[in-house]
DRENDREN-385881 format. One record per atom (N, C-alpha, C): z, y, x. Coordinates in steps of 0.001 Angstrom, whole numbers, plus 524288, in hexadecimal, padded with zeros to 5 digits. Last residue first. Example, Ala and Ser with C-alpha at 12.3 -4.5 7.8 and 13.67 -1.06 7.14 Angstrom:
<nulums>
81BA87F73683232;81BE47FBDC83566;81EBE8001E83264;81E787E9C683386;81E787EE6C8300C;81E787F31C83390;
</nulums>
This chain:
<nulums>
98EBE2E7F153501;9937F2E57D532E7;995762E14B536A0;9874D2F2B453492;989892EEFA53851;98EB42ECE453634;97C802F7A7530DF;981382F5E552E2D;983762F17053169;974A2302D653394;976C92FDC65351D;97BC32FCA253215;9696E308CD52E0D;96F1C308B352E88;970F13033752FFC;95F203094F52A56;9611830D3652E00;966E930D6052EB8;959FA30238524B8;95D28305F5521B6;95F9B30A135253B;954E62FCDB52CC8;951C72FF4E528B1;954E13033052565;95D382F911532E5;959572FC9153531;9566A2FF93530F9;9621E2F28152BBA;964F92F6F252DE8;9612B2FAF25302F;95A042EB3D52A98;95B8C2EE8252629;95E9D2F344527F4;959E72E6665345A;955502E94053290;956C02ED0252E2D;963E92E1D053429;962952E5AD53822;95DDC2E8F85367F;962982DB1352B91;966C22DF0052B92;965802E35452F6D;95A852D48952EF8;959A32D81952A94;95DB92DC6552A77;95F9A2CF18536F0;95B022D24D53824;95A092D64C533D1;967422C9ED5311E;968D72CDBA53514;9644F2D1505368C;960DE2C38452AE9;9646A2C73F52873;966112CB7F52C4D;95BFA2BD4D53265;958D02C0E452F45;95C372C50B52CB0;9650A2B80F535BC;9620A2BB3153973;95EAB2BF2453681;968082B2A652D01;96B842B6C352EE9;968BF2BA47532D1;95F5C2AF1B52323;9604A2AF50528BD;963D92B3DB52A37;95BAC2AE7B51953;960E22AC4651A37;9627F2AC8E51FF3;951A42B18151827;955882B4815153E;95B102B2845161E;94BC62AA7151D64;94BBD2AFD051F68;94FB62B33F51CA4;94C962A19251702;94FAE2A1EF51BCF;94FEB2A77251E0D;94D442A47A50943;94A3E2A41B50E10;94DBB2A490512E6;94FC529D8A4FEA7;952682A12F50225;94FEE2A07C50782;94EB12975E4F41F;94B2729AD44F6F4;94E5329EE24F9E9;955E728B384F5B0;954B0290294F32B;950F9293624F68A;957A22827C4FBEC;955C2281CB4F694;953C5286D54F413;95B1B285145059D;957F92804E50522;9557927FC74FFC4;9617228DA850484;95C6A28E5550730;958E72898B506F4;96770290E14F929;966DF28C634FCA8;9619328CD14FF57;96EF829C2C4F63B;969F4299784F667;96A09295194FA70;97B0829BA54EF9B;9783E29CDA4F472;97333299A64F4B6;9797A29DFD4E1C2;97B6F29AE34E621;978B829CCB4EB11;973D02A1F04D914;9798A2A1EC4D92A;97BCD29E184DD23;969362A1AB4DC1B;96B1729E884D7B5;9710329DBB4D7D6;96BFD2A5534E8D8;967D72A3964E54C;96A4C2A0504E103;96F0C2AE104F2F0;970BA2AB1C4EE5F;96C352AA1E4EAB1;971002ADF650022;96D232AF5A4FC20;96E362ABC54F781;97D1D2B139506B2;979352ADA95047D;975852B063500AD;985642B66A50AD2;9803A2B7C450CBC;97BD12B4AE50A43;98E312ABEE50A16;98D782B18C50A99;988372B2BB50D24;990752A17D50944;98BA52A34B506CE;98AC22A92C50759;99A0E29F4E50D7C;9957029D4C5103D;9905E29F7250E0E;99FAD2A964506CA;9A05C2A5CE50B1F;99B442A45A50DAB;99CEF2A9704F8B9;99DEB2ABC04FDDE;99E4D2A7A050222;99C3E2A5314EEEA;997892A53A4F21C;998862A6FA4F7BB;9A4182A5844E79A;9A3F32A1054EB25;99F772A1214EF0E;9A3AB2AD524E035;9A7FB2AD634E3FA;9A7912A93B4E838;999242B53A4DC88;99AED2AFDA4DD29;99F292AF9C4E160;995842BFBB4DC09;99ADB2BE794DA73;99C8F2B8CF4DB2A;98B462C1BF4DF5E;98F2A2C5F54DF8C;994C22C4144DEDC;985C92B8804DDCD;9860A2BADD4E301;98A7D2BEC64E373;987062B70C4D2D6;988F72B3314D69A;989B92B5AE4DBF9;9818B2BF8B4CF17;987252BF1D4CDFA;989B72BB4F4D1CA;977872BCEA4D2DF;979F12C1F54D42B;97FE32C1894D391;9755E2B3864CE1F;976702B3734D3C2;978A92B8A24D59C;973022B6F94C406;977C02B3E94C4F7;979372B3F34CABD;9699C2BB794C264;96DA32BED94C4A3;972C32BBE84C58F;963C62B3AD4BD9B;962192B5C64C29F;966402B8E64C562;968D52B2294B40C;968E32AE074B7FF;967A72B0304BD63;966802BBB14AF5F;96BF82BA1A4AFD8;96C922B5B84B3D9;95B5B2BB924AF8B;95E582BF6F4B291;964082BDE44B357;9571B2AE324B11A;958582B2A84ADC9;95B432B6A94B11D;94D712A9CC4BA32;952E02AA2A4B894;9536B2AE9E4B4AF;941712A2FD4B833;944522A7DB4B901;94A002A7294B75A;9380629A944BEBF;93C0129BAD4BAC5;93EC82A0D04BC09;92A9729AE24C107;92FAC29C554C322;9338929D434BEAC;920A3294E64C11F;9244D295414BCBC;929DC2965F4BE9A;91F5E290744CE67;91D2E2917F4C93D;92196291DA4C533;91E6F2937E4DBC5;921CA292554D74E;91F20293E04D23A;919D5295A74E4ED;91727291BE4E1B4;91A502905E4DCCD;9202A29C794E9F8;91AAE29DD94E96E;9179A29A214E614;929AD297F34EB7A;9290929B3C4E6D5;9235829CC94E5F5;9296F293534F512;92822290144F091;9275E2934B4EBA0;9233B29A514FF40;927A8299F44FBA6;9261C296E64F6C6;91BD929C71506D1;91D1F296FB505B5;921CD296455022E;9182D2A63C50868;91CF62A4CC50B2E;91E7229F1550A68;90FC02A618501B0;90ED12A70B5073E;913802A54850A7A;915072A4E74F843;911BA2A0A04FA2C;910852A13C4FFF4;91A2C2AE9F4F783;91D1C2A9B94F78C;919DC2A5464F9DA;911942B5714F730;915522B5BE4FB81;9185B2B0A74FBF1;90CFD2B20D4EDBF;909F82B1E44F297;90D942B2144F757;914B02B4644E6A0;913572AEEA4E788;910552AE514ECA3;914022BF4A4E6DC;918BA2BCBE4E8BF;917AB2B7054E9FC;909F92C0824E294;90B082C2834E7CD;90FE92BFF74EA17;90B2B2BC354D888;907C42B9A64DC57;908A62BB8A4E1EC;9125F2C4374D4C4;913FD2BEC34D55D;910602BBC84D90C;90C9C2CD8F4D447;910872CCE04D852;912702C7474D8EE;9059F2CC8D4CBD0;903AE2CDC64D10B;907AA2CC3F4D539;90B9E2CA1C4C396;906A42C7534C400;904252C8364C954;913B82D1184C43E;914992CBD44C641;90F902C8AC4C6A4;914C62DCE34C805;910E42DA1E4C4F5;910EF2D4874C6FD;921802E2CD4C87E;91D752DF5B4CA9E;919A22DD7E4C67A;929E52E8294C4E1;925732EB454C6B1;920CA2E7EE4C845;931AC2E0F44C2E8;92F132E3774BE76;92A262E66C4C012;937DD2DB234C992;932362DAB64CA08;92F322DD4A4C5A9;942102DD5D4C6D6;940682DE4E4CC33;93A7D2DE394CCD3;946DE2DB584BDBD;9430E2DF994BDA9;940C42E0AB4C30F;947242CD5B4BBCF;949A72D25E4BCDF;945662D6874BCA9;949262BFD24BA8B;946822C4864B88F;949B82C96D4B9AD;94A6B2B8514C5CA;94D302BA8D4C15D;94A6E2BF754BF84;946D22AC194CB43;945C42B1A54CA85;948222B3AC4C575;9522E2A3864CB9F;94C902A4754CB33;94B9E2AA454CA97;95D452A4004CC8C;95A172A1264D052;954372A1E14D010;95D872B2094CF75;95B082AD1E4CDE8;95EFA2A8E94CCD1;95CFD2BA934DA7C;95DFA2B9884D4EB;95B712B45B4D36E;962002B7894E6DE;95D4A2B81D4E3B7;95EC92B73C4DE0D;96A5B2BE224F027;9693F2BA8F4EBD4;963C62BB5D4E9C2;974272BF6C4FA2C;96F332C0E64F7C5;96E102BCE94F386;981032C3F14FD4E;97D5F2BFF54FB7E;978442C2734F9CB;98CD42C565503F8;987AE2C79A502EC;983F32C3325018A;999D82C8BC504CD;9962E2C4B25032C;991052C75F501D2;9A26B2CD1350E90;99E1C2CE5C50B08;99AFB2C97A509CC;9AACC2CC7D51545;9AACD2C914510AD;9A69A2CA8250CB2;9AA212D17F51EA7;9ABB72D49B51A19;9AB972D18C514F7;9A7D62C9BF52611;9AB2D2CE2D5277B;9AD582D10C522BB;9A1402C28352152;9A62A2C0BB5239D;9A9ED2C53F5249E;999362C97851CF8;99BD62C54B51A23;9A11D2C3DA51C63;9935A2D09D5224E;9980F2D27951FB8;99B292CE3D51CE8;98ACF2CBA752724;98D472D017529A8;992A62D15652769;987EB2C39652054;9892C2C25D525C5;98C1C2C6CD5286E;9861C2C9055170B;98A0F2C4DB51730;98BB42C3B351CC7;97DF72CF9B51A44;982E92D1D851883;9874A2CDCE518BA;976132C81C51C6A;978282CB6E52095;97D6C2CDCC51F18;974682C4015124B;976212C09B5168C;978992C3CD51AF3;970B82CCEB50D2C;975912CA6250B69;977C92C6EA50FB1;967872CE60512FD;96B9C2D263512FD;970D42D01E5113E;961972C5A25109F;9637F2C643515F7;967CF2CA5C5164A;95F492C7E050622;962362C31C50787;964A32C3B250CED;9597A2D11D50711;95E542D100503FF;961BB2CC585057C;950C52CDBE50CDB;954752D16A50F37;9599D2D18A50C46;94BA72C80650556;94DDC2C546509D8;951ED2C8B250C78;948AA2D09F4FF71;94C612CCED4FD34;94EB92C95750161;9418C2D594505E4;946482D86850459;94A652D4BE5021A;939BE2CDD2506AD;93C8D2CF9650B55;941AC2D23B509D1;9363B2CD524FC3B;938D52C8DE4FEA7;93BF12CA6950374;931852D7344FB29;935F72D5CA4F7E6;9390A2D15B4FA70;929922D5EE50282;92D542DA385031B;9323F2D92A4FFE6;924312CD9C4FE2C;926BD2CCE55033A;92AC82D12E5042E;920A52D2954F53F;924282CE204F4BD;926E72CCE54F9DF;91A302DAAE4F8E0;91ECA2DBEE4F5AD;922A12D7664F54A;916612DC4E50580;915C12D8CA50113;91AB52D9544FDD5;910FA2E3F250FB4;914742E38650B2D;912A82DF7650737;90CA02E6CB518E8;90D662E13051816;910862E01251323;90C442F1C55177D;907942EEED51920;908012E9155180E;9159D2F6D05159C;9126A2F53451128;90DC52F1D85128F;91A0F2F83951F5B;919042FCCC51C05;915312FB855179C;91B892EDBA52277;917E82F12A52539;916152F5AE521C0;923F42E9DD51CAC;91E9A2E84751B66;91A8C2EC1451D9D;92DE72EB9051FC3;92B882EF9451C74;925C12EE8B51B5D;9305E2E39852665;933442E3F752176;930DB2E7E051DB7;92C5F2DE5052F61;928E72E12352BC5;92B842E1C852675;933042D89153532;92F412DBB653818;92BB22DEF05348F;938DF2D35052D82;93B6C2D6F653117;937A42DA755340F;938492D03C52213;933F52D103525C5;935B42D503529DE;93FF92C6DC51CAE;940012CC4651E71;93C012CCCE522D4;937872BE5F514FA;93BEF2BF4A51875;93C192C527519AA;932CD2BD79507F4;9326B2BFBF50D32;937A82BFAD50FFA;934342B77C4FF2C;92F0C2B9C54FFFE;92E7B2BC8150542;93E332B4734FD46;93ABA2B0944FFB6;935802B2EF5015D;942E02BBB44F75A;943732BC604FD08;93FE12B8984FFF7;9423C2B8EF4ECFD;93DAB2BB644EF5C;93E462BC894F520;94BD12B6824E9C8;948B12B2204EBA1;943C32B42C4EE52;953482C1884EE20;94FA42BF0F4EA87;94D642BA2F4ED0D;95ECB2C9254EE2C;959D82C7D74F0AE;956512C5574EC98;968B62D1644ED43;9651C2CE824E9DD;95FE92CDE74ECAF;974252D05A4F3FC;96EC72D2364F48B;96B452CEEC4F0F7;981402D4094F317;97D272D0894F131;977E12D3374F1D2;98D682D3F04F8D5;988742D6B54F893;984472D2C24F719;99B0A2D4824F65A;996252D1984F63C;9918D2D5634F60D;9A8A52D3FA4FA3D;9A3A72D6B74F9AA;99EED2D3194F999;9B3E22D35F4F69F;9B0212CF064F704;9AA9E2D1354F650;9B9072DCAA4F6D8;9BBDC2D80F4F8BB;9B8372D3694F980;9B16F2E78B4FB79;9B2C62E3AF4F77B;9B5C02DF214F9F1;9AE142ED00503D5;9B34F2EE49501EC;9B5152EA9C4FD98;9A3DB2EA6950533;9A7B52E78350850;9AD502E8CD506CA;99F4E2F1E94FE9B;99EFA2EC5C4FD58;9A3402E95550035;9A1582FB28503DA;9A3432FA8C4FE76;9A3522F4CD4FCE6;99BF62F90050D0E;9A1A42F99E50D3B;9A40F2F920507D3;991762F8E050A09;9940E2F3EF50B3C;999FB2F47550B80;98A7030071507AA;98F1B3001F50455;992652FB4B5058E;982CE2FF2550F48;9854A3044450EC4;98A383042150B68;97F502F4EE50DCF;982362F6435128B;985052FB8151223;97A502F5E450407;97E9B2F23A504D5;981E22F3C150985;972752FD3B50654;976792FE6050272;97B362FAE45033B;96C432F7C350DBD;96EF42FC9A50F23;9736C2FDBA50B62;968EC2EF22507AD;96B732EE6050CC8;96EA52F33550E39;963EA2F4014FF02;968C02F1074FE54;96BBE2F01E50368;95B732F8EE5051B;95F072FBD5501C0;964222F8EB500E1;956832F05550A1B;958F72F47A50D30;95CD32F7B3509FA;9536A2E9645011B;956B62E7FD5058F;959742EC9750827;94E232ED854F89C;950C82E8794F804;9547D2E7354FC7A;94A372F7304FC5A;94D482F6E34F784;950842F1E34F736;945372F4F25062D;948BA2F96550572;94C6B2F89B500D5;93F012EC3550455;943072EBFC50865;9470D2F04D5078D;9388F2F0644FC8F;93BC12EBBB4FB83;940412EB644FF67;934052F943501FF;937AA2F9E64FDA5;93AD12F50A4FC3C;9348F2FBB150F9D;931EB2F90550B4A;935CD2F861506CD;9396E3081B513AB;939F0302715139C;9371F3002650EE2;939E9312F151432;935563104A51645;9359C30A6951669;941953185350F4B;942453178C514EB;93DCD3148651760;93E92317C8504F8;93E7D31CE550793;93F1031C7F50D7B;9370430BA450524;93B8130ED0503BB;93B1F314245065E;929E7308405015B;92E18308C45052C;9325A30C5850318;921E72FE1F4FBA8;923E73036C4FBEF;9284D303944FFDD;91A352F55A4F48B;91BE52F7504F99B;91D9B2FD004F92E;91FA22F17A4E80E;91B632F32E4EB73;91D912F5284F0A7;929372E70A4E6EF;927052EC254E599;922962ED734E95E;92F302DD994E6BF;929762DDA24E6DD;927272E2C24E4EB;93ABC2E28A4E1A8;937C02DDD34E2CD;931EA2DEDA4E28B;947332E8574E4DD;941E02E89F4E2CC;93EFC2E3AA4E46C;954F72E97E4E131;950922E85A4E497;94B602E90F4E1D5;962EB2E79B4E03B;95E272EAA54DF49;959CF2E9204E310;96BDB2E23D4E3A0;968402DFB04E00D;963022E27B4DF87;976432E0A34EA1D;9713C2E3184EB4C;96CEA2E04C4E84A;9827A2E2424E6CD;97E252DEF04E51F;978FE2E1D94E5D3;98E872E1554EBC7;989E12E4A64EC20;985322E12C4EB16;99B152DFF84E742;995F52DD634E784;991BD2E18F4E7B2;9A35A2E6E94E8CB;9A4212E14F4E99F;99F012DE654EA48;9A5CF2F24C4EEAC;9A1BF2EFCB4EB86;9A2152E9F64ECAC;9B0A12FB514EE7A;9ADCF2F6CE4F07B;9A9992F5224ECA1;9B4393049F4EA29;9B590303634EF97;9B2A02FEB94F1DD;9B0B830D974E2E8;9AEA0308444E365;9AF94306954E909;9B43A317814E39F;9B6AA314484DF97;9B47230EBC4DF74;9ADEC31C164EAED;9B33E31AB74EC8B;9B5F93173E4E88A;9A1C031BA44EDA5;9A4CE31A4D4E8FC;9AA42318814EA9D;99BF931CD24F67F;99F253213E4F4D4;9A264320394EFF6;995F83142A4F758;99A48314AE4FB0D;99DE8319344F9A8;98E9B316B64EF8C;9922E312434EEE5;996EB312D74F274;9899831F564F46F;98C1431FD94EF4F;9901B31B884EE83;9859931AB94FD4B;9898231EDA4FDDF;98C6E31FB74F8BF;97E37314274F8B0;982AE311DD4FB6F;98704315E34FC2A;9772C31BA64F4F6;979EB3183A4F145;97EBC315D74F3CD;973B831FF94FE82;9764B3234A4FA96;9796F31FF94F6BC;96F0B3176250364;9738231A00505DB;9768531D3F501DB;966F8315EE4FC35;96AEA311D74FCE7;96FCA314204FF71;9611131EDD4FDD8;963B431E344F8D1;967E6319F74F916;95D8431CA8507F5;9608D32165506F4;9639F320DB501E4;9579E313C75063F;95C643134E50954;95FE2318115089C;952183100A4FAB4;952B73148F4FE2D;957D7314045011F;95266307BF4F40A;94D9B3089D4F6F0;94DCF30D2E4FAB2;95B3C307884EE1D;95B323045A4F2D4;9565C3053E4F631;962033106A4E81C;95C7A30F814E91E;95BFF30CA94EE56;96BA13114E4DF7E;96A7730EC04E476;964AA30D8B4E4CB;975C4316A34D8A3;97034317424D9BB;96F18315264DF34;97EC230FA44D17C;97D85311AD4D6A9;977A4312104D73A;9891030F234C7EB;9839930ECC4C97A;982C73117D4CEBE;99315306E44C38E;991B630BA44C65F;98C1730AFE4C838;99B563019C4B973;99697301BB4BC98;99625306EF4BF74;9A4672F9094B3B5;9A39B2FDFC4B66F;99EB62FDA34B9CD;9A2482F2F14A77A;9A2CA2F2804AD22;9A1A02F7C94AF98;9A0992F04649D09;9A5562F31949E97;9A66F2F28C4A467;9979A2EC724995B;99B022E8B249C0C;9A00D2EB3A49DF0;9922C2F4DE495B8;994652F148491D9;998282ED5749449;98E0C2F95749EAF;992892FBCD49C26;9953E2F8224984F;985132F5734A2A3;989E62F2C14A422;98EB62F4FE4A16B;97D682FC3849FAF;97D6B2F70F49D33;9826D2F41049E64;97F5C304544A6A5;98091305124A11B;980DF2FFD749E3E;97B882FFE04AFCE;9810C301464AF67;982B5301E14A9B3;970FD2FF2F4AD46;974012FA624AE28;979CF2FB734ADB5;96ECD309EC4ACAC;96DEC3067E4A822;97117301824A8A6;970B130D254B6DB;9742E30EF04B2B4;9739530BAB4ADC4;96813308A94BBA6;96D4D306D34BD14;9713B308674B8E5;9606030ED84B72E;960883093F4B5F6;965D7306E54B75A;962DA3186F4BBAE;962F0317F14B5F8;9632E312364B45E;96190316D14C67A;966CE317974C461;9670C317074BE76;95B0230EDB4CDD0;95A13311974C8E9;95F4A312354C614;95FBE3097C4D624;95C9430E264D736;95BDC3116E4D252;96D35305264D50B;96792304AF4D460;964D7309D44D569;9791A2FE7C4D249;975F4301BE4D5C1;9702C300E84D4D2;9852B2FE094CCFE;97FB92FCE94CBC1;97C3F300A34CED1;990D82F7F44CE44;98DCF2FC4F4D053;988142FADE4CFD8;99AB32F46B4C677;995572F2ED4C7A5;992762F7D94C95F;9A7E12F13F4C821;9A3E92F5564C826;99EAA2F2F04C975;9ADE92E8794C5FB;9B06A2ED9B4C605;9AC662F1F34C592;9A9192DF0D4BC96;9A9362E1564C1D5;9ABB22E6BA4C1A1;9A9F52D84B4B321;9AD9D2DC774B493;9ADA22DDF84BA5D;9A2392D1DA4AF86;9A6B42CF7D4B23C;9AA3C2D37D4B4D6;999B02D6D04ABA1;99D342D46D4A7C6;9A2322D2474AA48;993CE2D9724B429;996DB2DD904B197;99AD82DB5B4ADD6;98D7C2D1784B765;992BD2D1B44B9AE;996262D5DE4B71C;984732D3444B13D;987352CE414B108;98CC62CEB74B30C;9815A2DD364B425;982E52DC474AEBA;985F52D7384AE3A;97E8F2DB8C4BE6D;983222DEC94BD61;984FC2DE2B4B7B9;975B72D4954BCB9;97A492D3184BFDC;97F102D6594BE6E;96ED32DAB54B71E;970DA2D5EF4B4B6;975BA2D4134B78F;96C932E23E4BEAF;96F4B2E3C74B9E4;971A82DF044B72B;9673E2DC0D4C604;96C0A2DEC64C774;96F3C2E05F4C2B9;95E8C2D90B4C05D;962522D5094C1D2;9677E2D7894C37C;95C5F2E2994B60A;95B4A2E03C4BB14;95F732DC1A4BC49;95F432E7A14ACFE;95C4C2E2C24AC77;95AB42E0514B1AA;960812F4374B2E6;961032F0C44AE59;95D452EC2C4AE7D;963342F4064C0CD;960722F6234BC3D;960C12F2534B7B8;968752F2154CA1E;96AD52F0654C530;968392F2E74C071;968F92F2A84D5DB;964A82F0B34D2AC;9666A2EE9D4CD6C;9753C2EE5E4DB5F;970922F1B24DB71;96C5A2EF484D802;982A72EE6C4D8D7;97DB82EB994D843;979382EF764D83E;98F572ECC04DC6F;98B0A2F0744DCBF;985F52ED5E4DCB8;99B552EA204D6DD;996402E7D54D821;992172EC154D811;9A8442E74F4D7D9;9A4932EBAB4D7FA;99F662E9894DA01;9B0572DF1B4CFA2;9ACFB2E0014D42A;9A99E2E4E44D372;9B6422DC474C704;9B87D2DFFA4CAB6;9B51E2E1444CF66;9B0832CFF44C582;9B43D2D3C24C380;9B6752D7294C7E3;9AB272C85A4CB10;9A8862CD3D4C9BC;9AC692D17E4C82D;9B1EB2C0024CBD8;9AFDD2C2454D0AE;9AD552C79D4CFB9;9B3AB2BDAC4C189;9B8212BF624C4A7;9B6612C1C94C9D3;9A9922BA9A4BE53;9ABFE2BF4C4BC1D;9B0872C13D4BF6B;9A2AB2B2BC4C099;9A4DF2B5B34C4F9;9A7BB2BA9B4C325;99FBC2AF3C4B6A8;9A2672ABA64BA38;9A5312AE9B4BE92;99A842B8064B2CC;99F442B6244B032;9A2662B2AA4B3DB;992452B8484B99E;995B82BCD14B954;99AD32BB644B69B;98D5A2AEE64B737;990182AF594BC31;993BD2B4134BC42;989042B15B4AD6A;98CFA2AD3E4ADCF;990062AD974B2E5;9822B2B9A74B01C;986542BA734AC43;98A922B6484ACAD;97B332B5234B738;97E8D2B9744B8D6;983272BA224B520;97B2A2A7444B772;9795E2AC2A4B530;97D1E2B0644B6F4;97D1629BE44B8FE;97AAC29F814BCAD;978042A40D4B9E3;980952946D4B280;98448298824B3EB;981E229CA84B76D;978A828D4C4B1A0;979CC290734ACFC;97DA3294DE4AE2F;97911287CD4BB08;9753028BED4BA5A;9767228F774B5C3;986732857A4BF53;9819D2842F4BC9B;97E27288ED4BBAA;98C0528C624CA42;98BB2288064C6A4;9867B287C74C3EA;98D9F28E794D7D7;98BA0290764D2DD;98AAB28BE24CF3B;
</nulums>
C-alpha cells in the first residue's frame, strides 16, 4: 500500500477499478451514512455487476439503494436480521434461490452492534454474540456455495480494535445469563470471534477452494459512525477505560484520540475486498490501515490469531447454531 494520501475508500476504488468491475458484492449493514453505505457508494463508481444490500431495516436499505441510482449500478436488497437464527436461515434461502445470481464474489459481513444493554436473541444467545458473530457465521456458511462459485471468492469480517477488550470466554460466552455481563467485554468477545472466524474460513477453504477470508478494523484511528449513537459517552467511555486499564491495554491511558474520516476509515474495506496482491501468505489475516496487522506493532491480540482458538470457536459456533459445517 502506498502513501497515506491514497488511503481513502474513494481513491482505492479507482485504483482497483478493474478488480471491482463485473463483481457481485453482498454487503450487510448498509443503512444511510454508515460505514457499509460509504463502502458500497465508493465501489459503485467502478461498475460492479451487482451490489446486494442486506439489512434488518428494509426501508433504510432501500434508501441506500436509491442513493446508488445515480451511479447507474444494479442493486438488489435483502432483508437480513442477524439477531435471529430463524431469520438468517430465511435470508440465506432467499439468496440461494436467486438463480440469476450464480455466484457472489465478495461477501462483506459488516453489520453489527456495539456496547448495547444486556439482552438475548430468540434462541437465548447474548445479543453481541448473536448479532455480531453467530448470525454472520451461520449466514456465511449457508450461502458458501454461492461464494465458492466465484472464480476468486472473498469473505470479509468487520471486526474492531475493540477486540482487545475480551478474548472468547469459552466457559462463559453468555455471561452467566447476565450475571457477569459487561457491555464492553461482550462487544470485545464478539469482535475477537470475527477475527477467528476469518482465520478458520481461510484454513478450511483457502487451499481447497481458493477462498480468501480476512477480518479488519476500520481506521487506522476510530472512525465516526452510527454504531455508538445509543451510548452516553460520558458514562460509557469511563467504563471502557476501566476495562482497558484492568487488562493493561495502552488505550486505557490514551489522551486526545485522533479520528479517521469516514472515507479514510473505510479504505481498508476496499483494500480487503479487492486488493490483488494480498492473497497467499496473508490469507486469514486481520487487516489494519490497509495492510496485514503486525503483531509486534499493532493492536492484535494473540487470542485472536490462534488457530487453536479458531478451531474451538468453530466447534462452539456449530453447537450454538445447531448445525455442522464440515469442509
